[in-house]
Steps between C-alpha positions, in 0.01 A plus 500: 500500500691729263370827355476498122688825429412597144640855525741547789479818703797731420701531820627847410170656395512880473240547769378856536829662408617663182871544424637805677230507770588512867407190701219680683339620177228307323339498160119510523472386141608152609268240651507124556218250538460128562213302353418137565217272399306300755548121479151460352573748216857392423425424137661607173221732384507697825880520475481633145242764595717629784824493299345695214405782739831501683711521185317812379573700814831378637805277502453141609761438773404161635286208389459173689274207574495410868373160606270485800763296684721809510224692677495232767877451529587871510186610688423758233139554606604546863743770386247661266214502755710532814265728697196296394657178627586670831137610543376149419737341753428740788211736419445636851872560549527685170188708565653605832822584319314718248227692689399686182381172347327399824318835507390461136378147578293623794363796303396282205359195678371684811661249734809528719796284400501335841134398462525369143583147391795575271678204342764449234382357169696173523347441842158590360514215245489249786292685758229623264510184286530692174736436211779733396304588184184573699691743721606690190173475308247564776334832424396706801335844531732801510420534871661157557818571305794730574816566298753728668878541492541181297296283739150367435236385746190303395220408740398139445281294736545755777880501478721770355740319266834672440632510142255234375642476146845373595423129561356464148793694352757283679322181390549591133882496523590135456769311310253476208456879473717756324515879519605721210692804633650800325659830595492809278680835496287782363626707210323810627394434854288708736263423788236450226708225339366230732132577438555541126682166466241326717215640290670396175546142626143481631367622164709246307402210726129580522469557123535129418275209596812281531636716784205572728529701818477242778167528684424807289122463532512416869713810568308719258408758764865579567719749314696344211828541690360280778337245268828414327685418821390135477638483145844657542704711739668826405704744705293814553776733618878536543507338847287201403727448199805497730339245734377290205846490346648374827231229520486377140823582317749211514861583419603133508338163559495557875537876557253785470579867452574675829265787586799738517613380156174600334508836317289679761667328795843598371389862457334519844822383667725720283287809564501447877124440529583178687780245529522129423377399846214746494394406150496130592293573813251710304462227237434241769263725697291635208294684764686792648432826684620813323524849651332782310382857545174372654672258736582131461307297244497130421622410153454175309811547291406286195203734437602823676704609199214488247534816290821617672805629316846365582579805714177444695588132544838604640329731749258222601787261573691761699197550724424127527861405570529771766188373679608138471848574637343691789283202590792258478705726730216531750453121506871453565480743795192339652572299817 
């Protein structure tokens, strides 16, 4: 039940500042990423392949092995997939809460939400009499599958199953499993850093028979960046890296890094893009409206920042925090 902290995260990391910079300034040459192996690929050869790529492009800040018991005790998966678990628990309630997703559902499946049999994936295991693995592995036509704003819907046996991969994922995290996690600070970061590091790791892993891409043949029709997601996880942008650090970086045997103590979180608060309360709410929500020039849009924050610079991330959080605060205020005023 204790994290094996091989390289401890430096509490006073430089973040996005250089000496002499004002607090609101940022250095776009800096980037952070978190990478972790899935329990089924947590083996030495995979670890070596990832470490060799990381050391060529950045500074290794954190290295740990996390036992599956920690994921259960500290509810890491619930924190990492918070919006997905909400949709599984109460799909109709969440679809009502996010009409953009309900509209996309209706447009794709050609059925109104109120007329569809929509069930969470854990419920589906019992009601549809399918295993957790079958929910994940069942291949359906594109017309029977929808992926939008971080949520997935798969039509199986006449039911629309919400986030069908999660039961199989959860089942893998047991006291017998371990997860290799690392955090890296880029030497010369940019929005391209994430794709370039991901591609380098994929190339290193797929080049050796001893480190195969999990289900590589089965997922052969997908882009390489989608195929590797069953082999390892990597942050794909600044915001995902911030959320990943808060989920997976332990600063002691019992404590994880606070979201406001991450490099990006610290900068967002210091620059006035949000405050501690707002940042915590946005991390927990994941899905958030954000005002823009074309009106209000729905943002799935872990992926909304793909390709964005730090300044653009700051603007995104200002808009999202403003909308979120407005909704909180309106709810407080409601009779």
